[in-house]
VOGU-3710 file (C-alpha; in Angstrom, 3 decimals, decimal comma):
1> miytrdhktg> 118,163/106,268/118,689  120,039/106,629/121,960  117,992/106,302/125,143  119,438/107,233/128,538  117,925/108,524/131,781  119,222/110,894/134,422  119,998/108,803/137,520  121,612/111,598/139,540  118,557/113,809/140,082  116,239/112,642/142,872
11> ylfdpweylg> 112,448/112,167/142,767  109,867/114,660/144,027  107,777/111,723/145,260  109,512/108,526/146,321  108,452/105,737/143,877  109,585/103,051/146,350  107,460/104,231/149,257  104,996/101,358/148,774  107,600/98,911/150,067  107,266/100,061/153,645
21> pkrrklldes> 110,085/101,056/156,026  111,390/97,576/156,785  111,691/96,290/153,228  113,024/99,661/152,094  115,690/99,491/154,806  116,715/96,013/153,636  117,119/97,322/150,107  119,088/100,387/151,178  121,491/98,315/153,277  122,003/95,662/150,591
31> waglfrkeil> 124,275/95,748/147,555  121,305/97,087/145,573  121,210/100,298/147,608  124,941/100,872/147,198  124,774/100,120/143,467  121,877/102,537/142,929  123,411/105,341/144,958  127,107/105,159/144,025  127,651/102,919/140,976  124,748/103,333/138,552
41> selpadkiap> 125,479/106,929/137,569  129,194/106,120/137,132  128,614/103,508/134,428  130,200/104,719/131,146  127,035/105,069/129,057  128,768/107,857/127,113  131,359/105,339/125,890  128,780/102,936/124,465  126,502/105,631/123,004  128,749/106,374/119,946
51> fftagfgrpt> 127,989/102,878/118,617  124,375/103,976/117,998  122,796/106,798/116,007  121,382/109,691/118,008  118,471/110,660/115,733  117,661/107,602/113,649  116,254/104,137/114,235  114,435/102,448/117,049  115,393/103,590/120,590  117,991/101,506/122,332
61> kelytvlgvl> 117,442/99,917/125,681  118,248/102,384/128,451  122,068/102,320/128,327  122,653/102,604/132,078  120,298/99,673/132,565  122,099/97,560/129,975  125,541/98,190/131,481  124,149/97,543/134,942  122,652/94,237/133,802  126,049/93,144/132,449
71> vlqqmhdlsd> 127,630/93,846/135,839  124,853/92,169/137,830  124,951/89,103/135,586  128,624/88,520/136,410  128,068/89,489/140,050  125,614/86,621/140,506  127,278/84,258/137,996  124,201/83,899/135,784  123,733/82,626/132,248  121,851/84,730/129,694
81> eetipqlafn> 118,715/82,619/130,204  118,875/83,211/133,961  119,583/86,933/133,612  116,434/87,826/131,658  113,893/86,787/134,375  116,021/88,459/137,052  115,708/91,787/135,237  112,006/91,173/134,645  110,925/90,197/138,172  113,664/90,751/140,776
91> iqwhyaldin> 112,911/93,853/142,850  116,518/94,112/144,022  117,606/94,472/140,414  114,874/97,067/139,794  115,983/99,076/142,803  119,668/98,823/141,909  119,002/99,913/138,302  116,496/102,603/139,334  113,612/101,109/137,329  110,281/102,205/138,786
101> tesdedkyic> 107,898/101,564/135,867  106,238/98,319/134,821  106,798/98,537/131,063  108,508/95,833/129,029  110,790/98,494/127,560  112,364/99,014/130,979  112,196/95,547/132,531  112,746/93,194/129,623  115,807/92,554/127,483  115,999/89,861/124,828
111> pktlwnmrki> 119,004/87,495/124,553  120,102/89,044/121,249  120,280/92,551/122,727  122,174/91,261/125,754  124,630/89,461/123,466  125,111/92,507/121,212  125,751/94,880/124,105  128,217/92,485/125,688  130,077/92,157/122,382  130,379/95,945/122,056
121> vtdnkldnil> 131,801/96,190/125,566  134,151/93,239/125,047  135,523/94,192/121,631  136,219/97,786/122,647  137,668/97,023/126,104  134,977/99,045/127,827  135,155/96,544/130,685  138,406/98,205/131,795  136,680/101,599/131,796  133,807/100,089/133,784
131> fnqttdklar> 136,214/98,761/136,378  138,286/101,939/136,621  135,337/104,300/137,000  133,484/102,222/139,580  136,655/101,514/141,569  137,706/105,148/141,577  134,235/106,158/142,819  134,285/103,641/145,686  137,799/104,759/146,621  136,567/108,367/146,930
141> vfqvdtskqr> 133,353/107,535/148,785  135,023/105,281/151,365  138,282/107,277/151,505  140,349/104,160/150,822  143,985/104,262/151,921  145,915/102,951/148,897  149,420/103,340/150,338  149,628/99,618/151,195  148,663/97,052/148,595  149,350/93,411/147,768
151> idsvhiksnm> 149,328/91,469/144,511  148,868/87,862/143,435  147,446/85,863/140,522  144,536/83,436/140,261  144,234/80,625/137,711  141,165/80,757/135,443  139,704/77,916/133,387  137,668/78,757/130,319  134,887/76,560/128,957  137,181/74,179/127,083
161> rrlgrigifv> 138,071/70,529/127,409  141,526/69,529/128,593  143,298/67,801/125,694  146,528/65,857/125,454  148,809/65,942/122,432  146,765/63,318/120,549  143,565/65,260/121,223  145,090/68,532/119,965  146,182/66,933/116,673  142,896/65,111/116,096
171> ksihkfmvnl> 140,631/68,044/116,984  142,629/70,380/114,722  142,335/68,014/111,738  138,625/67,475/112,468  137,946/71,210/112,615  139,780/71,760/109,330  137,762/69,056/107,566  134,458/70,392/108,873  135,223/73,920/107,647  136,569/72,644/104,333
181> rrnhkekfet> 133,401/70,625/103,656  131,240/73,599/104,601  133,025/76,241/102,508  134,887/74,345/99,756  132,980/71,144/99,086  134,684/70,392/95,761  138,154/70,510/97,315  136,968/68,525/100,298  136,126/65,641/97,966  139,812/65,418/96,934
191> iekdlvekyl> 140,717/64,082/100,409  141,045/60,313/100,683  137,910/58,617/101,997  139,777/56,647/104,657  141,113/59,896/106,156  137,628/61,406/106,093  136,210/58,389/107,912  139,111/58,523/110,361  138,830/62,171/111,439  135,487/63,658/110,393
201> pkkalscfsm> 132,766/61,634/112,237  132,431/62,464/115,912  132,121/58,777/116,762  135,474/58,134/115,106  137,118/60,820/117,270  136,180/58,950/120,439  138,448/56,095/119,378  141,515/58,273/119,918  140,616/58,730/123,584  141,007/54,983/124,111
211> vkpsesertl> 144,602/54,724/122,898  146,787/52,671/125,228  149,770/54,477/126,769  152,109/51,950/125,134  150,695/52,842/121,700  150,487/56,627/122,161  153,869/57,341/120,567  153,062/55,322/117,452  149,595/56,933/117,233  151,095/60,405/117,507
221> asistdlfer> 153,562/59,652/114,729  150,748/58,484/112,459  148,528/61,490/113,215  151,370/63,986/112,734  152,049/62,486/109,308  148,373/62,871/108,339  148,404/66,485/109,503  151,596/67,248/107,572  150,190/65,693/104,389  146,999/67,800/104,640
231> iqhfsdqsdi> 149,128/70,937/104,962  151,220/70,019/101,916  148,173/68,998/99,887  146,588/72,482/100,137  149,740/74,601/100,555  149,498/76,117/97,035  145,806/77,083/97,277  145,474/80,595/98,696  141,762/80,363/99,479  142,434/77,303/101,670
241> tamhsyqlll> 145,587/78,587/103,360  143,684/81,729/104,413  141,236/79,647/106,471  141,568/79,943/110,253  141,456/76,172/110,698  144,325/75,729/108,199  146,393/78,233/110,179  145,743/76,124/113,261  147,205/73,108/111,470  150,339/75,116/110,704
251> rvlkehckvt> 150,561/76,215/114,337  150,265/72,658/115,661  152,900/71,469/113,190  155,329/74,211/114,199  154,836/73,712/117,943  154,861/69,919/118,104  156,888/68,703/115,121  160,226/68,988/113,369  160,115/69,028/109,564  163,061/67,803/107,505
261> easddkpaev> 163,005/69,496/104,116  162,922/67,403/100,978  166,179/66,633/99,174  166,942/65,021/95,818  166,715/61,513/97,196  164,257/61,826/100,068  160,872/63,526/100,456  160,113/65,876/103,335  159,699/64,101/106,655  158,039/65,059/109,905
271> slkpskevps> 159,014/63,909/113,393  157,604/64,692/116,827  159,386/66,944/119,298  159,850/65,664/122,850  157,065/66,915/125,103  159,566/69,046/127,053  160,356/71,058/123,916  156,715/72,040/123,302  156,382/75,719/124,407  153,986/76,712/127,181
281> nslqnpsdtd> 152,183/79,152/124,851  151,331/76,346/122,413  147,789/75,579/121,311  145,866/73,903/124,141  142,550/73,413/122,365  141,378/74,474/118,872  138,218/75,837/120,525  140,230/78,335/122,608  143,319/79,492/120,782  144,301/82,115/123,398
291> agydghkgqg> 144,713/79,754/126,353  148,197/78,957/127,664  149,786/76,349/129,892  151,238/76,701/133,366  153,370/73,832/134,637  152,024/74,241/138,156  148,314/74,976/137,550  147,614/73,614/134,080  145,781/74,940/131,025  143,808/78,169/130,905
301> yqtqvmetyc> 144,374/81,781/131,916  145,555/83,729/134,911  144,468/87,062/136,331  146,654/89,537/138,182  144,833/91,017/141,174  146,071/93,947/143,272  144,156/95,122/146,334  144,538/97,464/149,277  144,709/96,040/152,787  144,424/97,175/156,393
311> deedkdvkst> 147,176/96,036/158,757  145,240/96,882/161,921  144,820/94,097/164,486  141,559/95,511/165,872  138,637/93,750/164,157  136,291/96,676/164,793  138,677/99,009/162,995  139,219/96,611/160,086  135,472/96,152/159,556  135,098/99,874/158,771
321> klnlityies> 137,967/100,035/156,255  137,404/98,942/152,693  139,882/96,540/151,090  139,473/97,525/147,451  140,638/95,662/144,341  142,454/98,419/142,457  143,870/96,498/139,498  142,745/93,520/137,433  144,319/92,103/134,272  143,860/88,755/132,512
331> epacesdang> 146,476/86,930/130,443  147,292/83,402/129,223  148,472/81,016/131,928  151,934/80,790/130,336  152,793/84,366/131,347  155,081/84,828/134,351  153,931/86,652/137,469  157,200/88,600/137,328  155,745/90,599/134,419  152,588/91,568/136,300
341> llpaikstkd> 153,895/93,918/138,997  155,053/96,972/137,030  151,888/97,307/134,850  149,805/97,100/138,045  151,807/99,875/139,710  151,681/102,073/136,601  147,924/101,617/136,143  147,096/102,461/139,744  149,529/105,412/139,754  147,886/106,877/136,647
351> rglgpdealg> 144,480/106,738/138,351  145,676/108,208/141,644  145,394/104,895/143,511  149,070/103,932/143,488  150,727/102,244/146,489  153,743/103,318/148,503  154,604/99,705/149,205  153,495/96,485/147,543  153,532/92,953/148,936  154,047/89,997/146,618
361> dslygsdenc> 155,567/86,555/146,533  159,083/85,878/145,301  158,159/85,931/141,591  157,092/89,567/141,849  160,188/90,501/143,848  162,909/90,072/141,230  165,816/92,478/141,426  164,742/94,179/138,184  161,196/94,682/139,492  162,428/96,089/142,786
371> kaaeamgvkv> 164,687/98,608/141,012  161,973/99,689/138,562  159,340/99,971/141,312  161,699/102,024/143,478  162,150/104,446/140,575  158,333/104,802/140,548  158,293/105,535/144,289  157,077/102,086/145,394  158,830/99,778/147,823  158,402/96,092/147,007
381> isptmgsprt> 158,278/93,770/150,019  158,964/90,273/148,758  161,307/87,383/149,554  164,136/86,721/147,122  163,901/83,859/144,664  165,271/80,460/145,653  166,635/79,122/148,933  170,243/79,782/150,035  172,445/76,720/150,271  173,244/75,583/153,779
391> dilslsdfkl> 176,447/73,713/152,937  178,353/76,833/151,800  178,557/80,491/152,810  177,079/83,260/150,685  177,433/87,011/150,460  174,513/87,457/152,860  176,579/85,771/155,619  179,017/88,707/155,579  178,274/91,704/157,781  177,143/94,694/155,731
401> sekgkiiscp> 176,861/98,370/156,566  173,746/100,420/155,870  175,388/101,673/152,656  176,093/98,123/151,485  179,780/97,934/152,300  181,418/94,758/153,638  182,330/95,340/157,287  183,558/91,890/158,224  183,511/88,242/157,185  181,496/85,546/159,022
411> kgytpvkikt> 184,428/85,000/161,433  184,636/88,710/162,222  187,780/89,652/160,252  187,698/93,083/158,617  188,801/93,592/154,989  192,172/95,183/154,258  191,095/96,726/150,968  187,864/97,504/149,113  187,789/98,341/145,407  184,790/99,318/143,286
421> kksrnsvafn> 184,782/99,701/139,504  181,446/100,485/137,857  179,150/97,658/138,959  181,973/95,310/140,028  183,244/95,064/143,610  186,369/93,456/145,054  187,014/93,038/148,791  190,451/91,844/149,960  191,065/89,957/153,218  194,320/89,109/154,960
431> sehcnncpli> 195,612/85,791/153,604  196,969/84,768/157,013  193,466/84,936/158,508  191,881/83,110/155,574  194,470/80,309/155,443  193,848/79,464/159,095  190,054/79,884/158,921  188,015/76,683/159,543  185,391/77,942/157,046  187,825/78,317/154,146
441> nkcpvkrgkk> 186,284/75,396/152,198  182,781/76,874/152,481  183,704/80,526/151,978  183,287/82,329/148,609  186,553/84,187/149,253  189,246/82,990/146,791  193,049/83,153/146,973  194,770/85,887/144,938  198,332/87,112/144,405  198,510/89,312/147,527
451> hhylrfddka> 195,275/88,633/149,411  192,163/86,525/149,458  189,426/88,230/147,442  185,658/88,330/147,511  184,327/89,505/144,131  180,698/90,307/143,366  178,533/92,713/141,385  175,944/95,244/142,565  173,025/92,900/141,871  174,510/90,181/144,083
461> lrvakrrake> 175,019/92,792/146,810  171,395/93,957/146,618  170,157/90,366/146,803  172,443/89,689/149,789  171,087/92,738/151,614  167,527/91,585/150,956  168,277/88,061/152,212  169,756/89,477/155,390  166,677/91,658/155,990  164,334/88,712/155,450
471> qspefkdryr> 165,520/87,206/158,730  164,543/90,292/160,728  161,309/90,375/162,790  160,333/93,633/161,058  160,283/92,021/157,607  158,342/88,987/158,841  155,775/91,200/160,570  155,179/93,232/157,404  155,249/90,360/154,929  152,714/88,267/156,857
481> wrsgiegtms> 149,929/90,494/155,549  150,518/89,181/152,012  148,707/85,934/152,842  145,439/87,848/153,211  145,078/88,017/149,430  144,528/84,247/149,400  141,246/84,910/151,214  140,363/87,395/148,498  140,949/84,766/145,816  138,780/82,290/147,721
491> aydartgvkq> 135,925/84,792/148,086  136,396/85,856/144,448  135,648/82,305/143,333  133,034/81,402/145,957  130,848/84,462/145,302  131,279/84,897/141,538  132,532/81,534/140,186  135,528/83,167/138,545  137,746/80,077/138,382  135,436/78,204/135,982
501> lrvrglkavr> 133,901/80,438/133,316  131,242/79,792/130,685  133,220/81,518/127,927  136,306/80,993/125,763  138,932/83,360/124,406  140,986/86,039/126,095  138,577/88,914/125,388  135,577/87,077/126,830  137,577/85,853/129,826  138,865/89,370/130,504
511> fcvtlkaiai> 135,314/90,750/130,357  133,950/88,228/132,872  136,901/88,446/135,254  136,897/92,259/135,269  133,171/92,600/135,966  133,352/89,943/138,673  136,085/92,027/140,344  133,659/94,974/140,337  131,175/92,674/142,074  133,658/91,812/144,831
521> nifratavrk> 134,302/95,517/145,423  130,561/96,140/145,680  130,021/93,253/148,119  132,895/94,478/150,278  131,745/98,094/150,186  128,230/97,013/151,218  129,601/95,170/154,264  131,797/98,116/155,248  128,929/100,604/154,888  126,722/98,414/157,052
531> ainaiegtpa> 129,423/98,245/159,750  129,913/102,019/159,649  126,172/102,665/159,909  125,923/100,298/162,870  128,681/102,185/164,698  127,380/105,653/163,833  123,786/104,736/164,667  124,629/103,406/168,148  125,611/105,679/171,054  129,046/105,290/172,601
541> giqtsfyraf> 129,268/102,458/175,092  126,695/99,756/175,616  123,287/100,334/174,062  120,922/101,404/176,879  117,346/100,333/177,419  116,274/103,957/176,858  117,869/103,950/173,409  116,150/100,662/172,518  112,816/102,058/173,665  113,405/105,235/171,651
551> svfkehfeti> 114,167/103,144/168,539  110,907/101,217/168,906  108,950/104,468/169,395  110,625/106,004/166,348  109,728/103,023/164,156  106,070/103,064/165,233  105,866/106,845/164,814  107,161/106,606/161,225  104,597/103,877/160,459  101,693/105,935/161,869
561> snrlrniftp> 102,792/109,106/160,059  103,024/107,247/156,721  99,498/105,859/157,173  98,070/109,298/158,058  99,748/110,837/155,044  98,232/108,169/152,751  94,764/108,873/154,231  94,795/112,690/154,036  96,742/113,196/150,782  93,643/112,692/148,518
571> fiyhyefelk> 91,654/115,245/150,568  94,481/117,786/150,302  94,668/117,365/146,511  90,865/117,716/146,269  90,904/120,888/148,400  93,648/122,441/146,251  91,664/121,585/143,109  88,510/123,291/144,521  90,508/126,426/145,337  91,847/126,597/141,784
581> maa> 88,363/126,175/140,293  86,956/128,878/142,569  89,725/131,276/141,547
//
């Protein structure tokens, strides 16, 4: 049966009154108060309810509580064993989840239930719905200006060991043998005993980690041959080839080896590919088949993060404006950042949080991305890829008009003729000027029949215009705000531990990363709300002694009134009861 509570309707009598004004104020000003007031009722309990039966079976745990626990677990970077006592005894969690009873049904969740609920959310991508609904609510509450945003990626490591090529081969063969012995013991016994002793025992695997660098090539050749022979040995047995571990062997063989097919005279042979030919999306560890490889950051995953930002210099103004993470998406580390910009813009546009301009590094600012983003109404502010050569002149050294026409060459000579055909452009200069020019050996202008010609396409012209604008103070002043997202990545890891996760696989990584992004938004919103309340609660100018005295009087008055109410409330109830009995 489905069990949910209404968290939008208030209480007739405050169940948290026993805390007293000071502790209650601490709760209200903390993340728990913001979560209870703004986030709890926005959790998509209606999306998880269809996985249970409405009128049959034992009641579920309160669905808002379960979803809230999943968020709070990632917010505080807790394991399942650490999460259970937090829900049972932590008053901040009780306040955030609106739990005011002392029953085990409300304050206890077993590890199996926590695991099942997390699997439902992960398998059905409800983590994206969680992020979208909570982010959209915070954007409305804090009136977030989404016109200016910036994007970058952060490298994520899952809970897997870093393996070299020898380790990948050995672990794959070991995993296959373990599964074969477990599920097909009769066919496992057909494998030679020396191979079983070589790859199956865990103690034997440790020997491969002690291979000398001078012997690594010979060891790899031997291991690749063993792997190829296991594949051939079971290739005609459908029940074996359908095993996941057998498919991993095929993947390793395809990614790391070249197979020469058998001929009349020679059997099939296998040889290793050079390490440079192994693709970046190759298998990194049999325990985590989704992970990729990035040449700069290594094995694992990466997450695209887009956030709003405030470009005000005044610290007091910035403290009252919420920088909100509006987009989060996880992918293998082998994916290029160039493919992350357009999905981020589309996602935020569909939710009404789209930017008017987006800051990103050079990978996001490819010419194709800039054109596509401009068609979506977004201006991309990003430096162009690569560095211009200093020993020769480029198209950006020529003076251009606002419409992109060549006005003059670097020496100031104007063109005699300009011709445009589709996306191709040709600009002719006087040959007499070019022949006598001291820059002729560095200039891209080439001699023709009648003139010297500068030929280029529209893409080269757009890149040249961008390079010219990058030297302007206006561009540098606007682009400097991109570096602020590095602070976001640092806080993202420091507060939630996002760069080193306890899980493996893309779905589990996406779940953790997405909910940790919700946590960062909540932490930021709590700080902004506290700053706003401090400004609104203080009179303009310097706080006067009269105002401080009034605050002290107000606090004592509230304390006295609460005590008097606790004393006289029983007498009032008794008097009302006597009146009813007399009537």
